[in-house]
RODO-2510 file (C-alpha; in nm, 4 decimals, decimal comma):
residues 323
     n   res          X          Y          Z
     1     x    15,3170     8,8002    10,1883
     2     x    15,0670     8,5398    10,0655
     3     x    15,1778     8,1745    10,0719
     4     x    15,2566     8,0261     9,7288
     5     x    14,9432     7,9254     9,5456
     6     x    14,7066     8,1295     9,7649
     7     x    14,6300     8,3813     9,4904
     8     x    14,5663     8,1035     9,2387
     9     x    14,3347     7,9197     9,4773
    10     x    14,1461     8,2409     9,5507
    11     x    14,1027     8,3094     9,1802
    12     x    13,9822     7,9526     9,1240
    13     x    13,7297     7,9873     9,4075
    14     x    13,5984     8,3164     9,2686
    15     x    13,5646     8,1673     8,9186
    16     x    13,3771     7,8681     9,0631
    17     x    13,1398     8,0990     9,2508
    18     x    13,0787     8,3154     8,9456
    19     x    13,0054     8,0007     8,7479
    20     x    12,7084     7,9246     8,9739
    21     x    12,5131     8,2240     8,8441
    22     x    12,7138     8,5164     8,7096
    23     x    12,4685     8,8061     8,7767
    24     x    12,3891     8,6944     9,1321
    25     x    12,7511     8,6332     9,2297
    26     x    12,8772     8,9525     9,0660
    27     x    12,6153     9,1427     9,2652
    28     x    12,7407     8,9696     9,5809
    29     x    13,0962     9,0778     9,4959
    30     x    12,9674     9,4314     9,4402
    31     x    12,8177     9,4196     9,7895
    32     x    13,1529     9,3017     9,9289
    33     x    13,3203     9,5983     9,7598
    34     x    13,0542     9,8328     9,8988
    35     x    13,1335     9,7110    10,2505
    36     x    13,4858     9,8500    10,2100
    37     x    13,3214    10,1940    10,2012
    38     x    13,0148    10,1555    10,4226
    39     x    13,1830     9,9874    10,7216
    40     x    13,4396    10,2671    10,7687
    41     x    13,1574    10,5136    10,7112
    42     x    12,9738    10,3802    11,0173
    43     x    13,2668    10,4827    11,2378
    44     x    13,4038    10,7866    11,0545
    45     x    13,0845    10,9696    10,9524
    46     x    12,9207    11,1298    11,2529
    47     x    12,5838    11,1796    11,0850
    48     x    12,2843    10,9807    11,2073
    49     x    11,9565    10,8848    11,0441
    50     x    11,6715    10,7826    11,2720
    51     x    11,9141    10,7543    11,5622
    52     x    12,1490    10,5136    11,3813
    53     x    12,4749    10,5909    11,1976
    54     x    12,3939    10,7039    10,8435
    55     x    12,5993    10,4208    10,6929
    56     x    12,4591    10,1407    10,9102
    57     x    12,1645    10,0566    10,6834
    58     x    12,3681    10,0196    10,3599
    59     x    12,6182     9,8089    10,5550
    60     x    12,3500     9,5724    10,6796
    61     x    12,1831     9,5474    10,3409
    62     x    12,5117     9,4893    10,1547
    63     x    12,6000     9,2019    10,3876
    64     x    12,2518     9,0499    10,3756
    65     x    12,2251     9,0770     9,9959
    66     x    12,5669     8,9155     9,9479
    67     x    12,4740     8,6138    10,1605
    68     x    12,1306     8,5826    10,0007
    69     x    12,2628     8,6056     9,6446
    70     x    12,5338     8,3434     9,6912
    71     x    12,2808     8,1053     9,8473
    72     x    12,0323     8,1608     9,5651
    73     x    12,3058     8,1154     9,3030
    74     x    12,3968     7,7794     9,4574
    75     x    12,0324     7,6684     9,4595
    76     x    11,9891     7,7614     9,0936
    77     x    12,3027     7,5650     9,0048
    78     x    12,1300     7,2494     9,1322
    79     x    11,8433     7,2708     8,8849
    80     x    11,8133     6,9911     8,6318
    81     x    11,4932     7,1217     8,4746
    82     x    11,3752     7,4741     8,3953
    83     x    11,7375     7,5879     8,4178
    84     x    11,6984     7,8768     8,1721
    85     x    11,3858     8,0025     8,3481
    86     x    11,5692     7,9786     8,6786
    87     x    11,8635     8,1720     8,5344
    88     x    11,6407     8,4571     8,4212
    89     x    11,4594     8,4676     8,7547
    90     x    11,7951     8,4862     8,9312
    91     x    11,9004     8,7659     8,6991
    92     x    11,5851     8,9594     8,7875
    93     x    11,6668     8,9181     9,1568
    94     x    12,0245     9,0370     9,0975
    95     x    11,9048     9,3485     8,9132
    96     x    11,6450     9,4360     9,1750
    97     x    11,8689     9,3962     9,4810
    98     x    12,1398     9,5968     9,3054
    99     x    11,8890     9,8766     9,2550
   100     x    11,7835     9,8453     9,6177
   101     x    12,1423     9,8783     9,7409
   102     x    12,2070    10,1763     9,5130
   103     x    11,8961    10,3545     9,6427
   104     x    11,9854    10,2880    10,0077
   105     x    12,3429    10,4039     9,9542
   106     x    12,2275    10,7171     9,7697
   107     x    12,0063    10,8152    10,0619
   108     x    12,2895    10,7483    10,3059
   109     x    12,5125    10,9817    10,1061
   110     x    12,2383    11,2449    10,1247
   111     x    12,2089    11,1888    10,5003
   112     x    11,8430    11,0919    10,4930
   113     x    11,6386    10,7750    10,5337
   114     x    11,5645    10,5418    10,2458
   115     x    11,2649    10,3580    10,3929
   116     x    10,9265    10,5188    10,4688
   117     x    11,0595    10,8577    10,3535
   118     x    10,7863    11,0800    10,2090
   119     x    10,9358    11,4168    10,3027
   120     x    10,9962    11,5293     9,9424
   121     x    10,8758    11,4194     9,6013
   122     x    11,2196    11,2744     9,5265
   123     x    11,2383    11,0803     9,8542
   124     x    10,8877    10,9459     9,8015
   125     x    10,9770    10,8351     9,4494
   126     x    11,2910    10,6560     9,5740
   127     x    11,0948    10,4725     9,8414
   128     x    10,8175    10,3767     9,5983
   129     x    11,0751    10,2420     9,3527
   130     x    11,2369    10,0394     9,6311
   131     x    10,8977     9,8923     9,7211
   132     x    10,8453     9,7808     9,3612
   133     x    11,1927     9,6270     9,3479
   134     x    11,1580     9,4274     9,6692
   135     x    10,8102     9,3056     9,5682
   136     x    10,9631     9,1864     9,2412
   137     x    11,2343     8,9991     9,4346
   138     x    10,9648     8,8283     9,6429
   139     x    10,7692     8,7165     9,3355
   140     x    11,0862     8,5943     9,1611
   141     x    11,1900     8,3987     9,4716
   142     x    10,8424     8,2470     9,4910
   143     x    10,8756     8,1335     9,1287
   144     x    11,2179     7,9841     9,2004
   145     x    11,0681     7,7994     9,4966
   146     x    10,7973     7,6581     9,2715
   147     x    11,0634     7,5342     9,0289
   148     x    11,2577     7,3717     9,3130
   149     x    10,9466     7,1772     9,4087
   150     x    10,9464     7,0009     9,0720
   151     x    11,2813     6,8219     9,1007
   152     x    11,5141     6,6206     9,3175
   153     x    11,8232     6,8079     9,4327
   154     x    11,9917     6,5460     9,6475
   155     x    11,8822     6,3032     9,9155
   156     x    11,5425     6,3469    10,0795
   157     x    11,6758     6,5447    10,3740
   158     x    11,8396     6,8033    10,1456
   159     x    11,5255     6,8253     9,9323
   160     x    11,3158     6,8840    10,2436
   161     x    11,5607     7,1454    10,3732
   162     x    11,5694     7,3426    10,0472
   163     x    11,1922     7,3530    10,0123
   164     x    11,1317     7,4457    10,3746
   165     x    11,4100     7,7046    10,3708
   166     x    11,2688     7,8821    10,0655
   167     x    10,9209     7,8879    10,2216
   168     x    11,0567     8,0314    10,5473
   169     x    11,2617     8,2926    10,3604
   170     x    10,9531     8,4003    10,1652
   171     x    10,7602     8,4356    10,4913
   172     x    11,0442     8,6387    10,6411
   173     x    11,0541     8,8649    10,3370
   174     x    10,6771     8,9091    10,3582
   175     x    10,7118     9,0472    10,7128
   176     x    10,8675     9,3559    10,5521
   177     x    10,5344     9,4329    10,3863
   178     x    10,3823     9,4796    10,7336
   179     x    10,6204     9,7695    10,7888
   180     x    10,4888     9,9657    10,4913
   181     x    10,1407    10,0300    10,6318
   182     x    10,0878    10,3733    10,7935
   183     x    10,0935    10,3695    11,1730
   184     x     9,7871    10,4736    11,3732
   185     x     9,9275    10,8249    11,4182
   186     x    10,0071    10,8542    11,0497
   187     x     9,6572    10,7332    10,9611
   188     x     9,5053    11,0089    11,1751
   189     x     9,7172    11,2706    10,9985
   190     x     9,6431    11,1369    10,6519
   191     x     9,2744    11,0889    10,7329
   192     x     9,2478    11,4520    10,8353
   193     x     9,3724    11,5628    10,4969
   194     x     9,7257    11,6324    10,6144
   195     x    10,0534    11,4967    10,4848
   196     x    10,3149    11,2880    10,6608
   197     x    10,6891    11,2959    10,6008
   198     x    10,7028    10,9311    10,7064
   199     x    10,4670    10,6538    10,5971
   200     x    10,5264    10,3179    10,7646
   201     x    10,7661    10,2160    11,0414
   202     x    10,9976     9,9422    11,1634
   203     x    10,8640     9,9614    11,5156
   204     x    10,5186     9,9024    11,6608
   205     x    10,3964    10,1061    11,9547
   206     x    10,6521    10,3870    11,9285
   207     x    10,8086    10,5982    11,6559
   208     x    11,1272    10,4791    11,4896
   209     x    11,4533    10,6137    11,6232
   210     x    11,4323    10,5168    11,9912
   211     x    11,6872    10,3134    12,1899
   212     x    11,8067    10,0045    12,0041
   213     x    12,0424     9,7106    12,0238
   214     x    12,4031     9,7706    11,9186
   215     x    12,4895     9,7059    11,5515
   216     x    12,1417     9,5954    11,4406
   217     x    11,9459     9,8847    11,5929
   218     x    11,6430     9,6742    11,6880
   219     x    11,4231     9,8604    11,9347
   220     x    11,4652     9,7833    12,3030
   221     x    11,1490     9,9706    12,4048
   222     x    10,8903     9,8722    12,1412
   223     x    10,8014     9,5970    11,8987
   224     x    11,0346     9,5756    11,5992
   225     x    10,9379     9,3843    11,2851
   226     x    11,2976     9,3837    11,1643
   227     x    11,3746     9,0998    11,4067
   228     x    11,1309     8,8576    11,2430
   229     x    11,2259     8,9860    10,8976
   230     x    11,5930     8,9098    10,9606
   231     x    11,5317     8,5704    11,1208
   232     x    11,2948     8,4596    10,8456
   233     x    11,5058     8,5827    10,5558
   234     x    11,8157     8,4006    10,6750
   235     x    11,6286     8,0811    10,7452
   236     x    11,7280     8,0157    10,3836
   237     x    12,0837     7,9579    10,5015
   238     x    12,0195     7,8113    10,8468
   239     x    11,7928     7,5243    10,7428
   240     x    12,0067     7,4206    10,4451
   241     x    12,3257     7,4341    10,6521
   242     x    12,1541     7,2228    10,9176
   243     x    12,0773     6,9546    10,6571
   244     x    12,4399     6,9514    10,5419
   245     x    12,5591     6,9354    10,9030
   246     x    12,3491     6,6221    10,9560
   247     x    12,4952     6,4677    10,6415
   248     x    12,8503     6,5467    10,7516
   249     x    12,7860     6,3839    11,0905
   250     x    12,6352     6,0675    10,9380
   251     x    12,9720     5,8911    10,9292
   252     x    13,0335     5,9590    11,2967
   253     x    12,6845     5,8857    11,4304
   254     x    12,5222     5,5722    11,2814
   255     x    12,1714     5,6927    11,3655
   256     x    12,2168     5,9830    11,1231
   257     x    12,3250     5,7505    10,8423
   258     x    11,9562     5,6841    10,7824
   259     x    11,8235     5,9421    10,5370
   260     x    11,4745     5,9035    10,6851
   261     x    11,6048     6,0097    11,0266
   262     x    11,7835     6,3113    10,8793
   263     x    11,4695     6,4063    10,6884
   264     x    11,2595     6,3916    11,0049
   265     x    11,5145     6,6070    11,1887
   266     x    11,5097     6,8610    10,9053
   267     x    11,1295     6,8737    10,9193
   268     x    11,1400     6,9258    11,2960
   269     x    11,4024     7,1998    11,2649
   270     x    11,2003     7,3693    10,9903
   271     x    10,8810     7,3554    11,1945
   272     x    11,0618     7,4897    11,4989
   273     x    11,2198     7,7714    11,2977
   274     x    10,8811     7,8634    11,1525
   275     x    10,7395     7,8636    11,5050
   276     x    11,0049     8,1068    11,6274
   277     x    10,9447     8,3264    11,3226
   278     x    10,5725     8,3382    11,3961
   279     x    10,6419     8,4106    11,7629
   280     x    10,8789     8,6993    11,6843
   281     x    10,6291     8,8479    11,4387
   282     x    10,3444     8,8190    11,6903
   283     x    10,5584     8,9714    11,9646
   284     x    10,6500     9,2699    11,7478
   285     x    10,2917     9,3299    11,6379
   286     x    10,1950     9,3468    12,0062
   287     x    10,4382     9,6372    12,0466
   288     x    10,6759     9,4360    12,2644
   289     x    11,0543     9,4551    12,2394
   290     x    11,2407     9,1354    12,1635
   291     x    11,4522     9,1925    12,4762
   292     x    11,1515     9,2415    12,7078
   293     x    10,9168     8,9422    12,6630
   294     x    10,6151     8,9218    12,8938
   295     x    10,4717     8,6070    13,0520
   296     x    10,2521     8,5369    12,7491
   297     x    10,5476     8,5526    12,5112
   298     x    10,7610     8,3381    12,7403
   299     x    10,4808     8,0829    12,7594
   300     x    10,4577     8,0680    12,3816
   301     x    10,8362     8,0333    12,3589
   302     x    10,8249     7,7444    12,6070
   303     x    10,5575     7,5767    12,3934
   304     x    10,7754     7,6080    12,0806
   305     x    11,0757     7,4694    12,2703
   306     x    10,8718     7,1791    12,4080
   307     x    10,7339     7,1019    12,0641
   308     x    11,0859     7,1036    11,9238
   309     x    11,2098     6,8648    12,1923
   310     x    10,9182     6,6292    12,1280
   311     x    10,9878     6,6474    11,7568
   312     x    11,3538     6,5563    11,8042
   313     x    11,2495     6,2541    12,0140
   314     x    11,0101     6,1483    11,7377
   315     x    11,2747     6,1960    11,4693
   316     x    11,5415     5,9948    11,6494
   317     x    11,3310     5,7138    11,7935
   318     x    11,4003     5,3656    11,6654
   319     x    11,1123     5,2018    11,4895
   320     x    11,0272     4,8417    11,5712
   321     x    11,1202     4,5964    11,3019
   322     x    10,8752     4,3139    11,2417
   323     x    11,0125     3,9781    11,1325
***
């Protein structure tokens, strides 16, 4: 039995969320409802698609879309200028990601893949429509980022975090476009006048469907662009949450009370995050699994880590005060 007042507080929280941006938040709630079906489906439906449970992809997309939409709704609620334009852009995003989730779920119900599927005219049309929808989301997010650049949203550290986070998310989304190009084998088939049931791939160096990590399915034997795509897309949350963490710690650690210090730390974190995103993309394009880095990849990772450490020292150092 719920404690007294719990239901009322929950309803108040939901109303507050919906008030941020109704279409985006309602889509997020739709995704939450979809998870009630897709998560059990992962365990109860024995069918597989590309080596993964048929319901794994709609589960991952529903969760990712929900988090992305709530974050975007919050960002749009901060606008002081161009609010109506921002609202319409958010509405476009909500419509497109809803269509994306519907298409992915439809293909899961049919027991076939949603991405790169060119096996029938219908499957090819679904995939082409999904490509248009996700490209529209990218353009709308880019426009929202441009609007965010024109105004102050809080202190300098929060402003820096929001702008860097949107840029990183756009880069992470753009990694998905690399997956749509035909692989070398597919190019040979298409170049010879043949047809291919699959055009594009998540992995580099091997066909999709090989051994993968639990839950996420990222390849353990080849490069996988989904790693960089995931990391980049959710930089939108990580960088902004980092800025708020610094603000919450300002009362406990006097050094963080200085907004300039927090801003420098946010810039360092953003640069480091972008460095890891670039490294993961480069590693995947070289056909190397994220769990099997070679010496070159480890060297690059050490360089990013060293640069991050140097950046933190620079951000926290005390400047000399001249009398």
